[in-house]
HTML snippet that shows the backbone in 3Dmol.js (N, CA, C, O; Angstrom):
<script src="https://3Dmol.org/build/3Dmol-min.js"></script>
<div id="view" style="width:600px;height:400px;position:relative"></div>
<script>
const pdb = `
ATOM      1  N   UNK A   1     108.422   3.808 237.037  1.00  0.00           N
ATOM      2  CA  UNK A   1     109.611   4.602 236.855  1.00  0.00           C
ATOM      3  C   UNK A   1     110.829   3.710 237.086  1.00  0.00           C
ATOM      4  O   UNK A   1     110.845   2.882 237.996  1.00  0.00           O
ATOM      5  N   UNK A   2     111.828   3.891 236.262  1.00  0.00           N
ATOM      6  CA  UNK A   2     113.027   3.064 236.382  1.00  0.00           C
ATOM      7  C   UNK A   2     114.002   3.687 237.372  1.00  0.00           C
ATOM      8  O   UNK A   2     113.966   4.898 237.590  1.00  0.00           O
ATOM      9  N   UNK A   3     114.855   2.899 237.962  1.00  0.00           N
ATOM     10  CA  UNK A   3     115.795   3.445 238.939  1.00  0.00           C
ATOM     11  C   UNK A   3     116.825   4.395 238.307  1.00  0.00           C
ATOM     12  O   UNK A   3     117.439   5.175 239.036  1.00  0.00           O
ATOM     13  N   UNK A   4     117.034   4.363 237.018  1.00  0.00           N
ATOM     14  CA  UNK A   4     118.022   5.216 236.365  1.00  0.00           C
ATOM     15  C   UNK A   4     117.383   6.450 235.727  1.00  0.00           C
ATOM     16  O   UNK A   4     117.956   7.018 234.798  1.00  0.00           O
ATOM     17  N   UNK A   5     116.244   6.864 236.189  1.00  0.00           N
ATOM     18  CA  UNK A   5     115.549   8.014 235.597  1.00  0.00           C
ATOM     19  C   UNK A   5     116.367   9.286 235.767  1.00  0.00           C
ATOM     20  O   UNK A   5     116.375  10.120 234.862  1.00  0.00           O
ATOM     21  N   UNK A   6     117.043   9.466 236.872  1.00  0.00           N
ATOM     22  CA  UNK A   6     117.849  10.660 237.105  1.00  0.00           C
ATOM     23  C   UNK A   6     119.177  10.623 236.359  1.00  0.00           C
ATOM     24  O   UNK A   6     119.825  11.658 236.199  1.00  0.00           O
ATOM     25  N   UNK A   7     119.578   9.471 235.910  1.00  0.00           N
ATOM     26  CA  UNK A   7     120.853   9.337 235.201  1.00  0.00           C
ATOM     27  C   UNK A   7     120.821  10.110 233.879  1.00  0.00           C
ATOM     28  O   UNK A   7     121.875  10.516 233.389  1.00  0.00           O
ATOM     29  N   UNK A   8     119.671  10.317 233.308  1.00  0.00           N
ATOM     30  CA  UNK A   8     119.565  11.041 232.042  1.00  0.00           C
ATOM     31  C   UNK A   8     119.896  12.513 232.209  1.00  0.00           C
ATOM     32  O   UNK A   8     120.273  13.173 231.241  1.00  0.00           O
ATOM     33  N   UNK A   9     119.761  13.038 233.421  1.00  0.00           N
ATOM     34  CA  UNK A   9     119.998  14.451 233.649  1.00  0.00           C
ATOM     35  C   UNK A   9     121.402  14.754 234.157  1.00  0.00           C
ATOM     36  O   UNK A   9     121.788  15.920 234.245  1.00  0.00           O
ATOM     37  N   UNK A  10     122.160  13.735 234.488  1.00  0.00           N
ATOM     38  CA  UNK A  10     123.510  13.940 234.969  1.00  0.00           C
ATOM     39  C   UNK A  10     124.459  14.004 233.777  1.00  0.00           C
ATOM     40  O   UNK A  10     124.467  13.104 232.937  1.00  0.00           O
ATOM     41  N   UNK A  11     125.256  15.063 233.704  1.00  0.00           N
ATOM     42  CA  UNK A  11     126.191  15.139 232.581  1.00  0.00           C
ATOM     43  C   UNK A  11     127.312  14.120 232.746  1.00  0.00           C
ATOM     44  O   UNK A  11     127.752  13.830 233.858  1.00  0.00           O
ATOM     45  N   UNK A  12     127.753  13.598 231.641  1.00  0.00           N
ATOM     46  CA  UNK A  12     128.858  12.644 231.683  1.00  0.00           C
ATOM     47  C   UNK A  12     130.142  13.412 231.933  1.00  0.00           C
ATOM     48  O   UNK A  12     130.278  14.551 231.486  1.00  0.00           O
ATOM     49  N   UNK A  13     131.063  12.820 232.623  1.00  0.00           N
ATOM     50  CA  UNK A  13     132.327  13.487 232.897  1.00  0.00           C
ATOM     51  C   UNK A  13     133.127  13.566 231.603  1.00  0.00           C
ATOM     52  O   UNK A  13     133.211  12.600 230.845  1.00  0.00           O
ATOM     53  N   UNK A  14     133.710  14.734 231.370  1.00  0.00           N
ATOM     54  CA  UNK A  14     134.523  14.908 230.182  1.00  0.00           C
ATOM     55  C   UNK A  14     135.982  15.004 230.596  1.00  0.00           C
ATOM     56  O   UNK A  14     136.300  15.449 231.699  1.00  0.00           O
ATOM     57  N   UNK A  15     136.840  14.592 229.724  1.00  0.00           N
ATOM     58  CA  UNK A  15     138.263  14.619 230.046  1.00  0.00           C
ATOM     59  C   UNK A  15     138.814  16.030 229.866  1.00  0.00           C
ATOM     60  O   UNK A  15     138.191  16.872 229.220  1.00  0.00           O
ATOM     61  N   UNK A  16     139.946  16.270 230.422  1.00  0.00           N
ATOM     62  CA  UNK A  16     140.577  17.587 230.336  1.00  0.00           C
ATOM     63  C   UNK A  16     140.933  17.915 228.895  1.00  0.00           C
ATOM     64  O   UNK A  16     140.840  19.070 228.480  1.00  0.00           O
ATOM     65  N   UNK A  17     141.338  16.915 228.133  1.00  0.00           N
ATOM     66  CA  UNK A  17     141.694  17.175 226.728  1.00  0.00           C
ATOM     67  C   UNK A  17     140.458  17.552 225.915  1.00  0.00           C
ATOM     68  O   UNK A  17     140.551  18.362 224.993  1.00  0.00           O
ATOM     69  N   UNK A  18     139.298  16.972 226.245  1.00  0.00           N
ATOM     70  CA  UNK A  18     138.060  17.346 225.551  1.00  0.00           C
ATOM     71  C   UNK A  18     137.680  18.788 225.868  1.00  0.00           C
ATOM     72  O   UNK A  18     137.248  19.531 224.987  1.00  0.00           O
ATOM     73  N   UNK A  19     137.843  19.177 227.131  1.00  0.00           N
ATOM     74  CA  UNK A  19     137.549  20.558 227.523  1.00  0.00           C
ATOM     75  C   UNK A  19     138.500  21.527 226.839  1.00  0.00           C
ATOM     76  O   UNK A  19     138.086  22.584 226.363  1.00  0.00           O
ATOM     77  N   UNK A  20     139.775  21.161 226.792  1.00  0.00           N
ATOM     78  CA  UNK A  20     140.769  22.019 226.153  1.00  0.00           C
ATOM     79  C   UNK A  20     140.489  22.145 224.662  1.00  0.00           C
ATOM     80  O   UNK A  20     140.628  23.229 224.095  1.00  0.00           O
ATOM     81  N   UNK A  21     140.101  21.063 224.032  1.00  0.00           N
ATOM     82  CA  UNK A  21     139.794  21.095 222.603  1.00  0.00           C
ATOM     83  C   UNK A  21     138.573  21.969 222.334  1.00  0.00           C
ATOM     84  O   UNK A  21     138.552  22.723 221.361  1.00  0.00           O
ATOM     85  N   UNK A  22     137.567  21.875 223.184  1.00  0.00           N
ATOM     86  CA  UNK A  22     136.367  22.691 223.003  1.00  0.00           C
ATOM     87  C   UNK A  22     136.692  24.171 223.192  1.00  0.00           C
ATOM     88  O   UNK A  22     136.209  25.017 222.440  1.00  0.00           O
ATOM     89  N   UNK A  23     137.510  24.481 224.197  1.00  0.00           N
ATOM     90  CA  UNK A  23     137.908  25.868 224.440  1.00  0.00           C
ATOM     91  C   UNK A  23     138.735  26.398 223.278  1.00  0.00           C
ATOM     92  O   UNK A  23     138.536  27.526 222.829  1.00  0.00           O
ATOM     93  N   UNK A  24     139.656  25.586 222.799  1.00  0.00           N
ATOM     94  CA  UNK A  24     140.505  25.981 221.676  1.00  0.00           C
ATOM     95  C   UNK A  24     139.666  26.244 220.429  1.00  0.00           C
ATOM     96  O   UNK A  24     139.874  27.231 219.723  1.00  0.00           O
ATOM     97  N   UNK A  25     138.727  25.358 220.174  1.00  0.00           N
ATOM     98  CA  UNK A  25     137.860  25.510 219.000  1.00  0.00           C
ATOM     99  C   UNK A  25     137.036  26.799 219.100  1.00  0.00           C
ATOM    100  O   UNK A  25     136.909  27.535 218.122  1.00  0.00           O
ATOM    101  N   UNK A  26     136.488  27.062 220.268  1.00  0.00           N
ATOM    102  CA  UNK A  26     135.678  28.265 220.474  1.00  0.00           C
ATOM    103  C   UNK A  26     136.520  29.527 220.335  1.00  0.00           C
ATOM    104  O   UNK A  26     136.093  30.496 219.706  1.00  0.00           O
ATOM    105  N   UNK A  27     137.713  29.517 220.920  1.00  0.00           N
ATOM    106  CA  UNK A  27     138.590  30.691 220.848  1.00  0.00           C
ATOM    107  C   UNK A  27     139.004  30.966 219.408  1.00  0.00           C
ATOM    108  O   UNK A  27     139.009  32.117 218.971  1.00  0.00           O
ATOM    109  N   UNK A  28     139.349  29.924 218.677  1.00  0.00           N
ATOM    110  CA  UNK A  28     139.736  30.106 217.269  1.00  0.00           C
ATOM    111  C   UNK A  28     138.574  30.630 216.428  1.00  0.00           C
ATOM    112  O   UNK A  28     138.775  31.433 215.518  1.00  0.00           O
ATOM    113  N   UNK A  29     137.362  30.177 216.733  1.00  0.00           N
ATOM    114  CA  UNK A  29     136.195  30.654 215.993  1.00  0.00           C
ATOM    115  C   UNK A  29     135.956  32.135 216.271  1.00  0.00           C
ATOM    116  O   UNK A  29     135.613  32.888 215.359  1.00  0.00           O
ATOM    117  N   UNK A  30     136.134  32.558 217.520  1.00  0.00           N
ATOM    118  CA  UNK A  30     135.950  33.966 217.871  1.00  0.00           C
ATOM    119  C   UNK A  30     136.997  34.825 217.181  1.00  0.00           C
ATOM    120  O   UNK A  30     136.668  35.878 216.634  1.00  0.00           O
ATOM    121  N   UNK A  31     138.259  34.390 217.198  1.00  0.00           N
ATOM    122  CA  UNK A  31     139.336  35.152 216.570  1.00  0.00           C
ATOM    123  C   UNK A  31     139.100  35.252 215.063  1.00  0.00           C
ATOM    124  O   UNK A  31     139.312  36.311 214.472  1.00  0.00           O
ATOM    125  N   UNK A  32     138.667  34.170 214.444  1.00  0.00           N
ATOM    126  CA  UNK A  32     138.402  34.182 213.004  1.00  0.00           C
ATOM    127  C   UNK A  32     137.253  35.132 212.677  1.00  0.00           C
ATOM    128  O   UNK A  32     137.314  35.860 211.686  1.00  0.00           O
ATOM    129  N   UNK A  33     136.210  35.130 213.499  1.00  0.00           N
ATOM    130  CA  UNK A  33     135.075  36.031 213.260  1.00  0.00           C
ATOM    131  C   UNK A  33     135.500  37.487 213.402  1.00  0.00           C
ATOM    132  O   UNK A  33     135.061  38.340 212.631  1.00  0.00           O
ATOM    133  N   UNK A  34     136.355  37.779 214.387  1.00  0.00           N
ATOM    134  CA  UNK A  34     136.847  39.151 214.568  1.00  0.00           C
ATOM    135  C   UNK A  34     137.707  39.581 213.393  1.00  0.00           C
ATOM    136  O   UNK A  34     137.642  40.736 212.972  1.00  0.00           O
ATOM    137  N   UNK A  35     138.510  38.673 212.859  1.00  0.00           N
ATOM    138  CA  UNK A  35     139.362  38.992 211.710  1.00  0.00           C
ATOM    139  C   UNK A  35     138.512  39.300 210.480  1.00  0.00           C
ATOM    140  O   UNK A  35     138.801  40.238 209.737  1.00  0.00           O
ATOM    141  N   UNK A  36     137.479  38.518 210.273  1.00  0.00           N
ATOM    142  CA  UNK A  36     136.588  38.755 209.138  1.00  0.00           C
ATOM    143  C   UNK A  36     135.909  40.115 209.275  1.00  0.00           C
ATOM    144  O   UNK A  36     135.824  40.871 208.307  1.00  0.00           O
ATOM    145  N   UNK A  37     135.425  40.424 210.479  1.00  0.00           N
ATOM    146  CA  UNK A  37     134.763  41.713 210.709  1.00  0.00           C
ATOM    147  C   UNK A  37     135.743  42.865 210.500  1.00  0.00           C
ATOM    148  O   UNK A  37     135.381  43.889 209.920  1.00  0.00           O
ATOM    149  N   UNK A  38     136.977  42.706 210.967  1.00  0.00           N
ATOM    150  CA  UNK A  38     137.999  43.754 210.817  1.00  0.00           C
ATOM    151  C   UNK A  38     138.333  43.961 209.342  1.00  0.00           C
ATOM    152  O   UNK A  38     138.480  45.098 208.893  1.00  0.00           O
ATOM    153  N   UNK A  39     138.454  42.866 208.582  1.00  0.00           N
ATOM    154  CA  UNK A  39     138.765  42.984 207.158  1.00  0.00           C
ATOM    155  C   UNK A  39     137.628  43.663 206.392  1.00  0.00           C
ATOM    156  O   UNK A  39     137.875  44.471 205.497  1.00  0.00           O
ATOM    157  N   UNK A  40     136.381  43.331 206.747  1.00  0.00           N
ATOM    158  CA  UNK A  40     135.232  43.969 206.103  1.00  0.00           C
ATOM    159  C   UNK A  40     135.221  45.469 206.387  1.00  0.00           C
ATOM    160  O   UNK A  40     134.976  46.278 205.493  1.00  0.00           O
ATOM    161  N   UNK A  41     135.488  45.828 207.635  1.00  0.00           N
ATOM    162  CA  UNK A  41     135.506  47.237 208.015  1.00  0.00           C
ATOM    163  C   UNK A  41     136.618  47.978 207.282  1.00  0.00           C
ATOM    164  O   UNK A  41     136.423  49.101 206.817  1.00  0.00           O
ATOM    165  N   UNK A  42     137.775  47.347 207.182  1.00  0.00           N
ATOM    166  CA  UNK A  42     138.901  47.971 206.489  1.00  0.00           C
ATOM    167  C   UNK A  42     138.564  48.213 205.025  1.00  0.00           C
ATOM    168  O   UNK A  42     138.837  49.290 204.494  1.00  0.00           O
ATOM    169  N   UNK A  43     137.975  47.222 204.373  1.00  0.00           N
ATOM    170  CA  UNK A  43     137.598  47.374 202.963  1.00  0.00           C
ATOM    171  C   UNK A  43     136.557  48.479 202.788  1.00  0.00           C
ATOM    172  O   UNK A  43     136.627  49.257 201.836  1.00  0.00           O
ATOM    173  N   UNK A  44     135.598  48.548 203.702  1.00  0.00           N
ATOM    174  CA  UNK A  44     134.558  49.567 203.631  1.00  0.00           C
ATOM    175  C   UNK A  44     135.157  50.960 203.772  1.00  0.00           C
ATOM    176  O   UNK A  44     134.826  51.866 203.007  1.00  0.00           O
ATOM    177  N   UNK A  45     136.047  51.129 204.760  1.00  0.00           N
ATOM    178  CA  UNK A  45     136.672  52.433 204.964  1.00  0.00           C
ATOM    179  C   UNK A  45     137.579  52.815 203.795  1.00  0.00           C
ATOM    180  O   UNK A  45     137.651  53.985 203.417  1.00  0.00           O
ATOM    181  N   UNK A  46     138.261  51.841 203.231  1.00  0.00           N
ATOM    182  CA  UNK A  46     139.130  52.113 202.074  1.00  0.00           C
ATOM    183  C   UNK A  46     138.290  52.567 200.883  1.00  0.00           C
ATOM    184  O   UNK A  46     138.665  53.507 200.182  1.00  0.00           O
ATOM    185  N   UNK A  47     137.163  51.908 200.653  1.00  0.00           N
ATOM    186  CA  UNK A  47     136.286  52.292 199.552  1.00  0.00           C
ATOM    187  C   UNK A  47     135.740  53.704 199.758  1.00  0.00           C
ATOM    188  O   UNK A  47     135.663  54.485 198.809  1.00  0.00           O
ATOM    189  N   UNK A  48     135.363  54.032 200.988  1.00  0.00           N
ATOM    190  CA  UNK A  48     134.861  55.376 201.273  1.00  0.00           C
ATOM    191  C   UNK A  48     135.949  56.424 201.078  1.00  0.00           C
ATOM    192  O   UNK A  48     135.687  57.508 200.556  1.00  0.00           O
ATOM    193  N   UNK A  49     137.166  56.100 201.496  1.00  0.00           N
ATOM    194  CA  UNK A  49     138.274  57.042 201.343  1.00  0.00           C
ATOM    195  C   UNK A  49     138.581  57.285 199.867  1.00  0.00           C
ATOM    196  O   UNK A  49     138.811  58.425 199.461  1.00  0.00           O
ATOM    197  N   UNK A  50     138.586  56.229 199.067  1.00  0.00           N
ATOM    198  CA  UNK A  50     138.844  56.381 197.637  1.00  0.00           C
ATOM    199  C   UNK A  50     137.721  57.150 196.956  1.00  0.00           C
ATOM    200  O   UNK A  50     137.967  57.958 196.061  1.00  0.00           O
ATOM    201  N   UNK A  51     136.485  56.894 197.385  1.00  0.00           N
ATOM    202  CA  UNK A  51     135.337  57.601 196.819  1.00  0.00           C
ATOM    203  C   UNK A  51     135.419  59.091 197.143  1.00  0.00           C
ATOM    204  O   UNK A  51     135.174  59.936 196.283  1.00  0.00           O
ATOM    205  N   UNK A  52     135.765  59.403 198.386  1.00  0.00           N
ATOM    206  CA  UNK A  52     135.881  60.803 198.791  1.00  0.00           C
ATOM    207  C   UNK A  52     137.030  61.488 198.052  1.00  0.00           C
ATOM    208  O   UNK A  52     136.912  62.646 197.651  1.00  0.00           O
ATOM    209  N   UNK A  53     138.122  60.783 197.875  1.00  0.00           N
ATOM    210  CA  UNK A  53     139.268  61.365 197.165  1.00  0.00           C
ATOM    211  C   UNK A  53     138.930  61.609 195.701  1.00  0.00           C
ATOM    212  O   UNK A  53     139.392  62.588 195.115  1.00  0.00           O
ATOM    213  N   UNK A  54     138.136  60.737 195.106  1.00  0.00           N
ATOM    214  CA  UNK A  54     137.755  60.909 193.713  1.00  0.00           C
ATOM    215  C   UNK A  54     136.759  62.055 193.558  1.00  0.00           C
ATOM    216  O   UNK A  54     136.742  62.720 192.523  1.00  0.00           O
ATOM    217  N   UNK A  55     135.929  62.294 194.577  1.00  0.00           N
ATOM    218  CA  UNK A  55     134.925  63.351 194.501  1.00  0.00           C
ATOM    219  C   UNK A  55     135.540  64.731 194.682  1.00  0.00           C
ATOM    220  O   UNK A  55     135.035  65.710 194.132  1.00  0.00           O
ATOM    221  N   UNK A  56     136.612  64.820 195.440  1.00  0.00           N
ATOM    222  CA  UNK A  56     137.246  66.112 195.671  1.00  0.00           C
ATOM    223  C   UNK A  56     138.091  66.498 194.466  1.00  0.00           C
ATOM    224  O   UNK A  56     138.766  65.654 193.876  1.00  0.00           O
ATOM    225  N   UNK A  57     138.050  67.774 194.102  1.00  0.00           N
ATOM    226  CA  UNK A  57     138.954  68.190 193.025  1.00  0.00           C
ATOM    227  C   UNK A  57     140.394  68.133 193.535  1.00  0.00           C
ATOM    228  O   UNK A  57     140.653  68.287 194.728  1.00  0.00           O
ATOM    229  N   UNK A  58     141.292  67.915 192.636  1.00  0.00           N
ATOM    230  CA  UNK A  58     142.693  67.831 193.032  1.00  0.00           C
ATOM    231  C   UNK A  58     143.120  69.177 193.604  1.00  0.00           C
ATOM    232  O   UNK A  58     143.055  70.195 192.915  1.00  0.00           O
ATOM    233  N   UNK A  59     143.540  69.186 194.816  1.00  0.00           N
ATOM    234  CA  UNK A  59     143.948  70.426 195.465  1.00  0.00           C
ATOM    235  C   UNK A  59     145.316  70.821 194.933  1.00  0.00           C
ATOM    236  O   UNK A  59     146.257  70.028 194.919  1.00  0.00           O
ATOM    237  N   UNK A  60     145.397  72.068 194.497  1.00  0.00           N
ATOM    238  CA  UNK A  60     146.668  72.553 193.983  1.00  0.00           C
ATOM    239  C   UNK A  60     147.549  72.933 195.161  1.00  0.00           C
ATOM    240  O   UNK A  60     147.083  73.510 196.144  1.00  0.00           O
ATOM    241  N   UNK A  61     148.801  72.608 195.051  1.00  0.00           N
ATOM    242  CA  UNK A  61     149.715  72.976 196.121  1.00  0.00           C
ATOM    243  C   UNK A  61     150.082  74.439 195.940  1.00  0.00           C
ATOM    244  O   UNK A  61     150.463  74.847 194.843  1.00  0.00           O
ATOM    245  N   UNK A  62     149.977  75.224 196.981  1.00  0.00           N
ATOM    246  CA  UNK A  62     150.291  76.644 196.854  1.00  0.00           C
ATOM    247  C   UNK A  62     151.794  76.813 196.605  1.00  0.00           C
ATOM    248  O   UNK A  62     152.625  76.067 197.124  1.00  0.00           O
ATOM    249  N   UNK A  63     152.103  77.821 195.792  1.00  0.00           N
ATOM    250  CA  UNK A  63     153.508  78.096 195.507  1.00  0.00           C
ATOM    251  C   UNK A  63     154.166  78.555 196.790  1.00  0.00           C
ATOM    252  O   UNK A  63     153.651  79.433 197.482  1.00  0.00           O
ATOM    253  N   UNK A  64     155.284  77.971 197.102  1.00  0.00           N
ATOM    254  CA  UNK A  64     155.946  78.342 198.342  1.00  0.00           C
ATOM    255  C   UNK A  64     156.717  79.635 198.152  1.00  0.00           C
ATOM    256  O   UNK A  64     157.257  79.911 197.080  1.00  0.00           O
ATOM    257  N   UNK A  65     156.752  80.406 199.203  1.00  0.00           N
ATOM    258  CA  UNK A  65     157.461  81.675 199.158  1.00  0.00           C
ATOM    259  C   UNK A  65     158.954  81.393 199.211  1.00  0.00           C
ATOM    260  O   UNK A  65     159.375  80.428 199.849  1.00  0.00           O
ATOM    261  N   UNK A  66     159.747  82.199 198.566  1.00  0.00           N
ATOM    262  CA  UNK A  66     161.193  81.978 198.646  1.00  0.00           C
ATOM    263  C   UNK A  66     161.663  82.194 200.080  1.00  0.00           C
ATOM    264  O   UNK A  66     161.205  83.109 200.765  1.00  0.00           O
ATOM    265  N   UNK A  67     162.552  81.368 200.508  1.00  0.00           N
ATOM    266  CA  UNK A  67     163.027  81.478 201.877  1.00  0.00           C
ATOM    267  C   UNK A  67     164.136  82.527 201.955  1.00  0.00           C
ATOM    268  O   UNK A  67     164.882  82.746 201.000  1.00  0.00           O
ATOM    269  N   UNK A  68     164.216  83.149 203.087  1.00  0.00           N
ATOM    270  CA  UNK A  68     165.244  84.148 203.294  1.00  0.00           C
ATOM    271  C   UNK A  68     166.512  83.476 203.784  1.00  0.00           C
ATOM    272  O   UNK A  68     166.478  82.532 204.574  1.00  0.00           O
ATOM    273  N   UNK A  69     167.596  83.974 203.310  1.00  0.00           N
ATOM    274  CA  UNK A  69     168.864  83.444 203.762  1.00  0.00           C
ATOM    275  C   UNK A  69     169.187  84.050 205.109  1.00  0.00           C
ATOM    276  O   UNK A  69     168.835  85.197 205.384  1.00  0.00           O
ATOM    277  N   UNK A  70     169.840  83.300 205.929  1.00  0.00           N
ATOM    278  CA  UNK A  70     170.148  83.803 207.260  1.00  0.00           C
ATOM    279  C   UNK A  70     171.291  84.818 207.192  1.00  0.00           C
ATOM    280  O   UNK A  70     172.110  84.793 206.274  1.00  0.00           O
ATOM    281  N   UNK A  71     171.324  85.694 208.164  1.00  0.00           N
ATOM    282  CA  UNK A  71     172.356  86.724 208.214  1.00  0.00           C
ATOM    283  C   UNK A  71     173.468  86.354 209.177  1.00  0.00           C
ATOM    284  O   UNK A  71     174.322  87.183 209.490  1.00  0.00           O
ATOM    285  N   UNK A  72     173.466  85.141 209.638  1.00  0.00           N
ATOM    286  CA  UNK A  72     174.429  84.736 210.650  1.00  0.00           C
ATOM    287  C   UNK A  72     175.874  84.875 210.151  1.00  0.00           C
ATOM    288  O   UNK A  72     176.756  85.171 210.957  1.00  0.00           O
ATOM    289  N   UNK A  73     176.144  84.677 208.888  1.00  0.00           N
ATOM    290  CA  UNK A  73     177.492  84.721 208.376  1.00  0.00           C
ATOM    291  C   UNK A  73     177.945  86.120 208.018  1.00  0.00           C
ATOM    292  O   UNK A  73     179.128  86.319 207.741  1.00  0.00           O
ATOM    293  N   UNK A  74     177.050  87.101 208.011  1.00  0.00           N
ATOM    294  CA  UNK A  74     177.399  88.473 207.615  1.00  0.00           C
ATOM    295  C   UNK A  74     177.751  89.315 208.821  1.00  0.00           C
ATOM    296  O   UNK A  74     177.111  89.208 209.868  1.00  0.00           O
ATOM    297  N   UNK A  75     178.762  90.149 208.683  1.00  0.00           N
ATOM    298  CA  UNK A  75     179.142  91.084 209.762  1.00  0.00           C
ATOM    299  C   UNK A  75     179.163  92.480 209.275  1.00  0.00           C
ATOM    300  O   UNK A  75     179.460  93.397 210.040  1.00  0.00           O
TER     301      UNK A  75
END
`;
const viewer = $3Dmol.createViewer("view");
viewer.addModel(pdb, "pdb");
viewer.setStyle({}, {cartoon: {color: "spectrum"}});
viewer.zoomTo();
viewer.render();
</script>
């Protein structure tokens, strides 16, 4: 056995900039994945909404009743 056998299991020291770069890369990947998932969900819901709107018959707006004039000005 060589005297440096344990050296293979010791992690090398990394610089602060390497750690920051790794964290930044990971955070950006997570944000990008969330954006993709959000966009897919939005497209899916939009397609379902358009499909439902196309399946429903056009709802007719009910004729509004004539409004009554106020009597405040009459004596």
